[in-house]
C-alpha positions as a Markdown table, in Angstrom:
| # | Residue | x | y | z |
|---|---|---|---|---|
| 1 | Met | 0.3 | 0.1 | 0.1 |
| 2 | Thr | 1.2 | 3.6 | -0.7 |
| 3 | Lys | 2.4 | 5.3 | 2.2 |
| 4 | Ile | 0.8 | 9.2 | 2.2 |
| 5 | Lys | 2.9 | 12.2 | 3.5 |
| 6 | Ile | 0.9 | 15.6 | 3.9 |
| 7 | Cys | 3.5 | 18.0 | 3.8 |
| 8 | Gly | 3.7 | 21.9 | 4.9 |
| 9 | Ile | 1.3 | 21.4 | 8.0 |
| 10 | Thr | 1.2 | 24.7 | 9.9 |
| 11 | Asn | -2.1 | 24.0 | 12.1 |
| 12 | Gln | -4.0 | 21.9 | 14.5 |
| 13 | Glu | -6.9 | 21.5 | 12.1 |
| 14 | Asp | -4.7 | 20.3 | 9.1 |
| 15 | Ala | -2.9 | 18.0 | 11.0 |
| 16 | Gln | -5.5 | 16.2 | 12.7 |
| 17 | Gly | -7.6 | 16.2 | 9.3 |
| 18 | Ala | -4.7 | 14.5 | 7.7 |
| 19 | Val | -4.8 | 11.7 | 10.5 |
| 20 | Asp | -8.4 | 11.1 | 10.3 |
| 21 | Leu | -8.2 | 10.8 | 6.6 |
| 22 | Gly | -5.9 | 8.2 | 7.1 |
| 23 | Ala | -2.4 | 9.9 | 5.6 |
| 24 | Asp | 0.3 | 7.9 | 7.2 |
| 25 | Ala | 3.2 | 11.0 | 7.6 |
| 26 | Ile | 2.3 | 14.6 | 8.1 |
| 27 | Gly | 5.4 | 17.0 | 7.3 |
| 28 | Phe | 6.4 | 19.9 | 9.7 |
| 29 | Val | 8.8 | 22.0 | 7.6 |
| 30 | Phe | 11.8 | 23.9 | 9.8 |
| 31 | Ala | 13.3 | 25.4 | 6.8 |
| 32 | Glu | 13.2 | 28.8 | 5.2 |
| 33 | Ser | 9.3 | 28.3 | 3.7 |
| 34 | Pro | 6.4 | 29.8 | 3.0 |
| 35 | Arg | 5.4 | 27.0 | 4.8 |
| 36 | Lys | 7.4 | 27.3 | 7.8 |
| 37 | Val | 6.4 | 26.4 | 11.5 |
| 38 | Asp | 8.1 | 27.6 | 14.8 |
| 39 | Pro | 9.3 | 24.4 | 16.3 |
| 40 | Lys | 6.8 | 25.4 | 19.4 |
| 41 | Lys | 3.7 | 25.7 | 17.1 |
| 42 | Ala | 4.9 | 22.0 | 15.9 |
| 43 | Arg | 5.1 | 20.5 | 19.2 |
| 44 | Ser | 1.9 | 22.0 | 20.4 |
| 45 | Ile | 0.1 | 20.8 | 17.2 |
| 46 | Ile | 1.7 | 17.4 | 17.8 |
| 47 | Lys | 1.1 | 17.1 | 21.7 |
| 48 | Gly | -2.6 | 17.5 | 20.6 |
| 49 | Leu | -2.9 | 15.0 | 18.0 |
| 50 | Lys | -5.7 | 12.4 | 18.1 |
| 51 | Gly | -4.6 | 9.1 | 16.5 |
| 52 | Ser | -1.1 | 7.7 | 14.8 |
| 53 | Val | 0.6 | 9.1 | 12.5 |
| 54 | Leu | 4.6 | 9.7 | 11.3 |
| 55 | Lys | 5.7 | 13.2 | 12.5 |
| 56 | Val | 8.3 | 13.9 | 9.9 |
| 57 | Gly | 10.8 | 17.4 | 10.2 |
| 58 | Val | 12.2 | 18.8 | 7.2 |
| 59 | Phe | 15.3 | 20.8 | 7.4 |
| 60 | Val | 17.5 | 22.2 | 4.9 |
| 61 | Asn | 21.3 | 22.4 | 5.9 |
| 62 | Glu | 20.9 | 22.8 | 9.6 |
| 63 | Asp | 22.9 | 22.4 | 12.1 |
| 64 | Leu | 23.1 | 19.1 | 13.3 |
| 65 | Ser | 22.4 | 20.5 | 17.2 |
| 66 | Asn | 19.5 | 22.2 | 15.9 |
| 67 | Ile | 18.1 | 19.2 | 14.5 |
| 68 | Glu | 18.5 | 17.0 | 17.3 |
| 69 | Arg | 17.1 | 19.8 | 19.7 |
| 70 | Ile | 14.1 | 20.5 | 17.5 |
| 71 | Ala | 13.5 | 16.7 | 16.6 |
| 72 | Gly | 13.5 | 15.9 | 20.9 |
| 73 | Asn | 11.5 | 18.7 | 21.5 |
| 74 | Cys | 9.1 | 17.8 | 19.2 |
| 75 | Ser | 8.7 | 14.2 | 19.4 |
| 76 | Leu | 9.3 | 14.1 | 15.8 |
| 77 | Asp | 9.8 | 10.2 | 14.5 |
| 78 | Ala | 11.7 | 10.9 | 11.1 |
| 79 | Leu | 13.8 | 13.5 | 9.7 |
| 80 | Gln | 13.5 | 14.8 | 6.0 |
| 81 | Leu | 16.9 | 16.2 | 5.4 |
| 82 | His | 16.2 | 18.5 | 2.1 |
| 83 | Gly | 19.7 | 19.8 | 1.8 |
| 84 | Asp | 23.2 | 18.7 | 0.7 |
| 85 | Glu | 23.6 | 16.6 | 4.2 |
| 86 | Asn | 26.1 | 14.0 | 3.1 |
| 87 | Pro | 26.3 | 10.6 | 4.1 |
| 88 | Leu | 28.4 | 11.0 | 7.2 |
| 89 | Phe | 26.0 | 13.6 | 8.4 |
| 90 | Cys | 22.5 | 11.2 | 8.0 |
| 91 | Ser | 24.2 | 8.3 | 10.1 |
| 92 | Lys | 24.5 | 10.8 | 12.9 |
| 93 | Leu | 20.8 | 11.0 | 13.3 |
| 94 | Leu | 19.6 | 7.4 | 13.0 |
| 95 | Arg | 17.8 | 7.6 | 16.3 |
| 96 | Trp | 15.0 | 8.8 | 13.8 |
| 97 | Lys | 14.2 | 7.3 | 10.3 |
| 98 | Val | 16.3 | 9.7 | 8.3 |
| 99 | Ile | 14.7 | 10.1 | 4.6 |
| 100 | Lys | 17.2 | 12.0 | 2.0 |
| 101 | Ala | 15.6 | 14.2 | -0.4 |
| 102 | Phe | 17.1 | 14.8 | -4.1 |
| 103 | Arg | 16.4 | 17.0 | -6.0 |
| 104 | Ile | 16.1 | 15.2 | -9.8 |
| 105 | Lys | 17.7 | 16.9 | -13.2 |
| 106 | Asp | 18.8 | 14.1 | -15.0 |
| 107 | Glu | 19.9 | 10.6 | -14.7 |
| 108 | Lys | 23.2 | 11.6 | -13.0 |
| 109 | Ser | 20.8 | 13.1 | -10.2 |
| 110 | Leu | 20.2 | 9.4 | -9.6 |
| 111 | Lys | 24.1 | 8.7 | -8.9 |
| 112 | Pro | 24.7 | 10.1 | -5.5 |
| 113 | Ile | 21.6 | 7.8 | -3.7 |
| 114 | Thr | 23.8 | 4.6 | -3.5 |
| 115 | Asp | 26.1 | 6.5 | -1.1 |
| 116 | Tyr | 23.3 | 6.9 | 1.9 |
| 117 | Lys | 23.3 | 2.8 | 2.7 |
| 118 | Asp | 21.7 | 3.3 | 6.2 |
| 119 | Ile | 18.7 | 6.0 | 5.6 |
| 120 | Phe | 15.1 | 4.8 | 6.1 |
| 121 | Ala | 14.1 | 6.6 | 2.8 |
| 122 | Cys | 15.0 | 8.8 | -0.2 |
| 123 | Leu | 12.7 | 11.2 | -1.1 |
| 124 | Leu | 12.9 | 12.5 | -4.9 |
| 125 | Asp | 11.7 | 15.9 | -5.6 |
| 126 | Thr | 12.0 | 18.1 | -8.7 |
| 127 | Tyr | 15.2 | 20.1 | -9.3 |
| 128 | Ser | 15.3 | 23.9 | -8.9 |
| 129 | Lys | 17.9 | 26.8 | -9.1 |
| 130 | Glu | 16.1 | 28.6 | -6.9 |
| 131 | Ala | 15.1 | 26.4 | -4.2 |
| 132 | Tyr | 15.5 | 23.3 | -2.6 |
| 133 | Gly | 11.7 | 22.1 | -2.6 |
| 134 | Gly | 8.1 | 22.9 | -2.8 |
| 135 | Thr | 8.3 | 24.0 | -6.3 |
| 136 | Gly | 5.2 | 22.2 | -7.1 |
| 137 | Lys | 6.6 | 20.8 | -10.2 |
| 138 | Thr | 7.1 | 17.6 | -11.7 |
| 139 | Phe | 10.3 | 15.8 | -13.0 |
| 140 | Asp | 10.8 | 12.8 | -15.4 |
| 141 | Trp | 9.0 | 9.8 | -13.9 |
| 142 | Gly | 11.4 | 7.5 | -15.8 |
| 143 | Leu | 13.8 | 8.3 | -13.6 |
| 144 | Ala | 11.9 | 7.6 | -10.7 |
| 145 | Leu | 11.4 | 3.8 | -11.9 |
| 146 | Lys | 15.1 | 4.0 | -12.1 |
| 147 | Ala | 15.7 | 5.1 | -8.6 |
| 148 | Arg | 13.3 | 2.2 | -7.3 |
| 149 | Ser | 16.2 | -0.8 | -8.6 |
| 150 | Leu | 18.9 | 0.8 | -6.3 |
| 151 | Gly | 17.0 | -0.8 | -3.2 |
| 152 | Ile | 16.3 | 2.2 | -1.4 |
| 153 | Pro | 12.5 | 2.8 | -0.3 |
| 154 | Met | 11.6 | 5.2 | -2.7 |
| 155 | Ile | 9.0 | 8.3 | -1.9 |
| 156 | Leu | 7.8 | 10.6 | -4.9 |
| 157 | Ser | 7.4 | 14.0 | -4.6 |
| 158 | Gly | 7.1 | 17.1 | -6.9 |
| 159 | Gly | 4.0 | 18.6 | -8.0 |
| 160 | Leu | 1.7 | 15.6 | -7.5 |
| 161 | Ser | -2.0 | 16.4 | -7.7 |
| 162 | Leu | -5.5 | 15.6 | -7.9 |
| 163 | Tyr | -4.8 | 15.4 | -11.8 |
| 164 | Asn | -1.6 | 13.1 | -12.2 |
| 165 | Ile | -1.3 | 11.0 | -8.7 |
| 166 | Glu | -3.2 | 8.3 | -9.9 |
| 167 | Glu | -0.8 | 8.1 | -13.6 |
| 168 | Ala | 1.9 | 8.5 | -11.2 |
| 169 | Ile | 1.3 | 5.7 | -8.4 |
| 170 | Lys | 0.6 | 3.2 | -11.6 |
| 171 | Ala | 4.0 | 4.5 | -13.3 |
| 172 | Val | 6.5 | 4.4 | -10.6 |
| 173 | Arg | 4.7 | 2.3 | -7.8 |
| 174 | Pro | 7.0 | 3.9 | -5.0 |
| 175 | Tyr | 7.0 | 3.0 | -1.7 |
| 176 | Gly | 5.4 | 6.8 | -0.6 |
| 177 | Val | 3.7 | 9.8 | -2.1 |
| 178 | Asp | 4.5 | 13.3 | -0.7 |
| 179 | Ile | 1.9 | 16.2 | -1.5 |
| 180 | Ser | 1.7 | 19.8 | -0.1 |
| 181 | Ser | 1.0 | 22.2 | -2.2 |
| 182 | Ser | -1.5 | 20.9 | -4.7 |
| 183 | Ile | -4.0 | 20.5 | -1.7 |
| 184 | Glu | -3.5 | 23.7 | -0.1 |
| 185 | Leu | -6.0 | 27.2 | -0.1 |
| 186 | Ile | -3.0 | 29.5 | 0.5 |
| 187 | Pro | 0.6 | 28.1 | 1.4 |
| 188 | Gly | 0.4 | 26.4 | 4.9 |
| 189 | Lys | -3.4 | 26.3 | 4.8 |
| 190 | Lys | -5.0 | 23.1 | 3.5 |
| 191 | Asp | -8.2 | 22.3 | 1.6 |
| 192 | Lys | -9.8 | 19.5 | 3.3 |
| 193 | Lys | -12.0 | 18.6 | 0.5 |
| 194 | Leu | -9.1 | 18.5 | -1.9 |
| 195 | Met | -6.7 | 16.4 | 0.8 |
| 196 | Glu | -9.9 | 14.0 | 1.5 |
| 197 | Arg | -10.2 | 13.5 | -2.5 |
| 198 | Ile | -6.3 | 12.7 | -2.9 |
| 199 | Ile | -6.0 | 10.6 | -0.1 |
| 200 | Ser | -9.3 | 8.5 | -1.3 |
| 201 | Ile | -8.0 | 8.1 | -4.9 |
| 202 | Ile | -4.6 | 6.9 | -3.4 |
| 203 | Lys | -6.0 | 4.5 | -1.2 |
| 204 | Ala | -8.5 | 3.4 | -3.9 |
| 205 | Leu | -5.2 | 2.2 | -5.8 |
| 206 | Asp | -4.1 | -0.1 | -3.6 |
């Protein structure tokens, strides 16, 4: 069954809505982004959650000590590292499930993935000169298919929406999908109806 991660959570209503609709994971962005959330706010949201879900913190080139502090204070289950973090850096955080993000431009973008042997999963997002993620744009899913052969659970991200999620899952068969901007009213605020529709589409495929 394809795992569903709803990212860019900034408020209690969206977090609980994702849990109630059956999301497997929710993501809190602690890096510069329109969806950035203060660690104290994230901690409050997480403490107020009813039900079970994987709590993921998203970081970009953050200091190791800051990641550990935020992860501990917020009771995170997993860390999504979206910057230039190397394998050694990731290996120091294995008390949590480490998801390493890779920005995919061409086949050469897949090569570094094999160096990350101890991570929980890799996340493939669309390459952009301007941002480390959150572009809302897709990339060549043929490259994602090649990444599957590397033997690391793969989470597909980048421009996934109501209009392409079924095609994406059927084409790539990823371990999981990461959804954010396509189900928002504004950055950081989800549209519950869109979230419900996309989750129901994904669950109907399995």
